[in-house]
C-alpha positions as CSV (number, residue, x, y, z in Angstrom):
1,M,0.0,0.0,0.0
2,A,2.8,2.4,0.9
3,T,4.7,1.6,-2.3
4,Q,1.5,2.2,-4.4
5,A,0.9,5.5,-2.6
6,L,4.4,6.6,-3.3
7,F,4.1,5.6,-6.9
8,K,1.0,7.7,-7.3
9,T,2.7,10.6,-5.5
10,G,5.6,10.3,-8.0
11,R,3.2,10.5,-10.9
12,L,1.6,13.6,-9.4
13,I,4.9,15.3,-8.9
14,G,5.9,14.4,-12.5
15,A,2.7,16.0,-13.7
16,A,3.3,19.0,-11.5
17,L,6.8,19.5,-12.9
18,G,5.4,19.0,-16.4
19,H,3.9,22.5,-16.6
20,A,0.1,22.0,-16.4
21,P,-0.6,21.8,-12.7
22,K,2.5,23.9,-11.7
23,L,0.4,26.8,-10.6
24,A,-1.2,24.6,-7.9
25,V,2.2,23.5,-6.7
26,N,3.5,27.0,-6.6
27,A,0.4,28.4,-5.0
28,A,0.7,25.8,-2.2
29,A,4.2,27.3,-1.5
30,G,2.4,30.6,-0.5
31,F,5.3,32.0,-2.4
32,Q,5.9,35.5,-1.3
33,P,9.2,35.1,0.5
34,H,9.6,38.9,0.0
35,K,9.5,40.5,-3.4
36,P,10.2,38.0,-6.1
37,L,11.8,39.6,-9.1
38,F,11.2,37.9,-12.4
39,N,13.0,37.9,-15.8
40,L,16.1,39.8,-14.9
41,A,18.7,39.7,-17.7
42,Y,22.1,38.1,-17.1
43,G,22.9,38.1,-20.8
44,P,21.6,39.3,-24.2
45,Q,19.8,36.1,-25.3
46,P,16.1,35.6,-24.7
47,R,16.7,32.5,-22.4
48,Q,19.4,34.4,-20.5
49,R,16.9,35.5,-17.8
50,L,16.6,34.7,-14.2
51,D,14.2,35.0,-11.2
52,V,15.3,36.1,-7.7
53,Y,13.6,35.2,-4.4
54,V,14.7,37.4,-1.5
55,P,14.2,36.3,2.1
56,R,11.6,38.0,4.2
57,R,14.0,38.8,7.1
58,D,16.7,41.4,8.0
59,D,19.4,39.1,9.4
60,G,21.6,39.0,6.3
61,P,23.8,38.9,4.5
62,F,22.3,35.7,3.2
63,P,24.0,32.8,1.4
64,V,23.2,32.7,-2.3
65,I,21.9,29.5,-4.0
66,V,21.7,29.4,-7.8
67,Y,19.5,26.6,-8.8
68,L,19.9,24.9,-12.2
69,Y,16.9,22.8,-13.2
70,G,17.0,19.6,-15.3
71,G,15.4,18.6,-18.6
72,S,17.9,16.5,-20.5
73,W,19.8,19.6,-21.6
74,S,17.0,20.2,-24.0
75,S,14.0,21.6,-22.1
76,G,13.0,23.4,-18.9
77,A,11.6,26.7,-17.6
78,K,12.4,28.6,-14.4
79,E,8.7,29.4,-13.8
80,I,8.1,25.7,-12.9
81,Y,10.3,26.0,-9.8
82,R,8.9,29.0,-8.0
83,F,7.9,26.7,-5.2
84,L,11.6,25.8,-4.8
85,G,12.7,29.5,-4.9
86,A,10.1,30.3,-2.2
87,D,11.2,27.5,0.0
88,L,14.9,28.5,-0.1
89,A,14.0,32.2,0.5
90,A,11.9,31.2,3.5
91,R,14.9,29.4,4.9
92,G,17.1,32.5,4.7
93,F,18.8,32.0,1.4
94,L,18.8,34.3,-1.6
95,A,17.5,32.0,-4.4
96,V,18.4,32.6,-8.0
97,I,16.8,30.5,-10.7
98,P,18.0,31.1,-14.3
99,D,16.8,29.8,-17.6
100,Y,19.6,28.8,-19.9
101,R,19.9,28.0,-23.5
102,V,19.2,24.3,-24.4
103,Y,19.6,21.9,-27.3
104,P,19.0,22.3,-30.2
105,A,19.6,26.1,-29.9
106,V,23.0,25.3,-28.4
107,R,25.2,22.2,-27.9
108,Y,27.7,21.5,-25.1
109,P,29.2,23.7,-23.7
110,G,26.6,26.5,-24.4
111,F,24.4,25.7,-21.4
112,V,27.5,25.4,-19.1
113,E,28.6,28.8,-20.3
114,D,25.1,30.3,-19.6
115,A,25.1,28.8,-16.1
116,A,28.5,30.3,-15.4
117,Q,27.2,33.7,-16.5
118,S,24.2,33.4,-14.2
119,L,26.6,32.7,-11.3
120,R,28.7,35.8,-12.2
121,W,25.5,37.8,-12.2
122,A,24.5,36.4,-8.7
123,K,27.9,37.4,-7.3
124,E,27.9,40.9,-8.8
125,H,24.3,41.6,-7.6
126,A,24.3,39.8,-4.2
127,H,24.7,43.0,-2.2
128,R,21.7,44.5,-4.0
129,F,19.5,41.9,-2.2
130,G,21.2,41.8,1.1
131,A,23.2,38.7,0.3
132,D,26.9,37.7,0.7
133,P,28.8,37.6,-2.6
134,D,31.4,35.4,-1.0
135,R,28.9,32.7,-0.1
136,I,27.8,31.5,-3.5
137,F,26.4,27.9,-3.9
138,V,25.2,26.2,-7.0
139,M,22.5,23.5,-6.8
140,G,21.3,21.4,-9.8
141,H,18.9,18.6,-10.4
142,S,19.5,15.9,-13.1
143,A,21.0,17.7,-16.1
144,G,21.3,20.8,-14.0
145,A,23.4,18.7,-11.5
146,H,25.7,17.7,-14.3
147,I,26.1,21.4,-15.2
148,A,26.7,22.4,-11.6
149,A,29.4,19.7,-11.2
150,M,31.1,20.8,-14.4
151,L,31.3,24.4,-13.0
152,A,32.7,23.0,-9.7
153,F,35.5,21.0,-11.2
154,E,36.2,22.5,-14.6
155,R,37.1,26.0,-13.5
156,R,37.7,27.5,-16.9
157,W,33.9,28.0,-17.3
158,L,33.6,30.3,-14.3
159,A,36.9,32.1,-15.1
160,A,35.7,32.7,-18.7
161,A,32.5,34.2,-17.3
162,G,34.4,36.7,-15.1
163,F,33.7,34.8,-11.9
164,P,36.9,35.5,-10.0
165,G,38.6,33.7,-7.1
166,E,40.4,30.4,-6.6
167,D,37.8,29.5,-4.0
168,A,34.9,30.9,-6.1
169,L,32.2,28.6,-4.9
170,S,31.4,27.9,-1.3
171,G,29.7,24.7,-2.2
172,V,27.9,22.5,-4.8
173,I,24.7,20.5,-4.4
174,G,23.9,17.8,-6.9
175,L,20.4,16.2,-6.8
176,A,20.1,13.0,-8.9
177,G,22.7,14.0,-11.3
178,P,24.4,12.1,-14.2
179,Y,28.1,12.5,-13.8
180,D,29.6,9.7,-16.0
181,F,27.4,8.6,-18.9
182,E,27.8,7.2,-22.4
183,I,27.0,9.4,-25.3
184,D,24.9,6.6,-26.9
185,S,21.6,8.1,-28.1
186,D,20.6,10.5,-30.8
187,L,19.7,13.2,-28.2
188,L,23.0,12.8,-26.3
189,R,25.0,12.8,-29.6
190,G,23.2,16.0,-30.6
191,V,23.9,17.6,-27.2
192,F,27.5,16.5,-26.7
193,G,28.8,15.6,-30.1
194,D,31.1,12.7,-30.9
195,P,31.3,10.0,-28.2
196,E,35.1,10.3,-28.4
197,N,34.6,13.7,-26.7
198,K,33.0,12.0,-23.6
199,R,35.9,12.6,-21.2
200,H,35.7,16.4,-21.7
201,T,32.0,16.5,-21.0
202,Q,31.9,14.5,-17.8
203,P,32.3,15.8,-14.3
204,L,34.0,12.6,-13.1
205,A,36.9,13.3,-15.4
206,H,37.7,16.7,-13.8
207,V,37.6,16.0,-10.1
208,S,40.4,17.4,-8.0
209,A,41.2,17.8,-4.3
210,D,40.8,21.6,-4.3
211,G,37.2,21.6,-5.6
212,P,34.5,23.1,-3.4
213,P,32.6,21.1,-0.8
214,V,30.0,18.9,-2.4
215,L,26.7,17.5,-1.3
216,L,25.4,14.7,-3.5
217,A,21.8,13.4,-2.9
218,T,19.6,11.0,-4.8
219,G,16.7,8.7,-4.4
220,E,17.4,5.0,-4.2
221,A,14.3,4.3,-6.3
222,D,15.5,6.6,-9.1
223,K,14.9,4.8,-12.5
224,T,15.9,7.8,-14.6
225,V,19.4,8.5,-13.4
226,D,20.9,5.5,-11.6
227,P,22.2,6.2,-8.1
228,R,25.5,4.7,-9.2
229,H,26.3,8.2,-10.6
230,T,26.2,9.7,-7.2
231,R,28.3,6.9,-5.7
232,A,30.9,7.1,-8.5
233,L,31.3,10.9,-8.3
234,A,31.5,10.7,-4.5
235,A,34.1,8.0,-4.7
236,A,36.2,10.0,-7.1
237,I,36.1,13.1,-4.9
238,R,37.1,11.1,-1.9
239,A,39.9,9.4,-3.8
240,A,41.2,12.8,-4.8
241,G,41.1,14.1,-1.2
242,G,38.1,16.4,-1.7
243,S,35.1,17.1,0.6
244,V,31.8,15.4,-0.2
245,E,28.7,14.3,1.6
246,T,26.2,11.8,0.2
247,I,22.6,11.2,1.0
248,F,20.5,8.3,-0.3
249,Y,16.7,8.7,0.3
250,P,14.9,5.3,0.5
251,R,12.1,4.8,-2.1
252,L,12.5,8.3,-3.5
253,G,12.4,8.7,-7.3
254,H,13.9,11.1,-9.8
255,R,11.4,13.9,-9.7
256,E,10.3,13.4,-6.0
257,I,13.7,14.7,-4.9
258,V,12.8,18.1,-6.3
259,G,9.1,17.9,-5.4
260,A,10.1,17.5,-1.8
261,F,10.8,21.2,-1.7
262,S,7.1,21.9,-2.1
263,P,4.9,22.0,1.0
264,L,2.6,19.5,-0.8
265,F,5.4,16.8,-0.9
266,R,7.7,17.7,1.9
267,F,6.6,14.6,3.8
268,L,8.5,12.4,1.3
269,A,12.0,13.3,2.5
270,P,13.9,16.1,4.3
271,V,15.7,17.2,1.1
272,A,15.2,20.9,1.7
273,E,16.3,20.6,5.3
274,D,19.4,18.6,4.3
275,V,20.3,21.2,1.7
276,A,19.8,24.0,4.2
277,A,22.0,22.3,6.8
278,F,24.8,21.9,4.2
279,V,24.7,25.5,3.1
280,S,24.3,27.0,6.6
281,T,27.4,25.2,7.9
282,R,29.7,26.5,5.1
283,P,30.3,30.2,5.4
284,A,33.5,29.8,3.3
285,R,35.7,27.1,1.9
286,T,36.6,24.6,4.7
287,A,39.0,21.8,5.2
288,N,37.7,18.2,4.8
289,T,35.7,16.9,7.7
290,V,35.5,13.4,8.8
291,G,32.6,11.8,10.6
292,A,29.1,10.5,10.1
293,C,25.6,11.7,10.8
294,G,22.1,10.7,9.9
295,N,18.5,11.9,10.2
296,G,16.7,8.6,10.1
297,R,15.1,9.2,6.7
298,G,18.1,8.8,4.5
299,R,21.5,7.2,4.6
300,H,23.8,10.1,5.2
301,E,27.6,10.2,5.4
302,R,30.1,13.0,5.5
303,I,33.7,12.4,4.4
């Protein structure tokens, strides 16, 4: 019975993130964290626009979380994720959700370059919203997690965007991301080109010890992006001597991990709480920590 209920919940979340009922999901968020600002330009192209969600509080400066949505590098819209921006703002984070160019308008690395530009914009404008430009985090889901990880470990993208600093990012959060995959379909060949270029397009190939702290989370019931991606990237970071935490949520699927930011589906797993804890404890780049912790609703380890 519980499994059937969770399956139905997953279908509902899938529908909600598929545009039609998104207004209901966003309305349930009660989403006026302060004064949301929509469609601010971070570049000259039509899809180089972003939304900002400012916390309703005066105890800043706030950490900044730039959220990159998924969509197989070929679809997606920032408006779908207003519930997520509202949740982050309510927790005391300045949330920035950009659109970015997708295939077939661009191929790799066009969307990575756009994401880097949105991070530059967030850093440059953080003070305007009472946020801390030295506490910039990037969080992505699915294809967005791939992009976030590329920004974390392939630093030339941020450097090219004018995002300065050796320790530019305070942290990276990857939700159900693909980090080492074969370029073996028409879509993936269209997005990434020749399979011989695989190594250059995969986060796993660029891991180093001096990358930012990383939180990798996924659902153990994810049938879209196998949890092995999370395990593989975490293992590579640890082997390199970097800082990584992993969380595996039992019975959680691919879309539910994002849906859990909505008040309608928060009961599924403490994803938002875990993200908030990760961000709140990292005011700046920190040395590796060793230990273990857990919340009872997901297998959680910190290395």
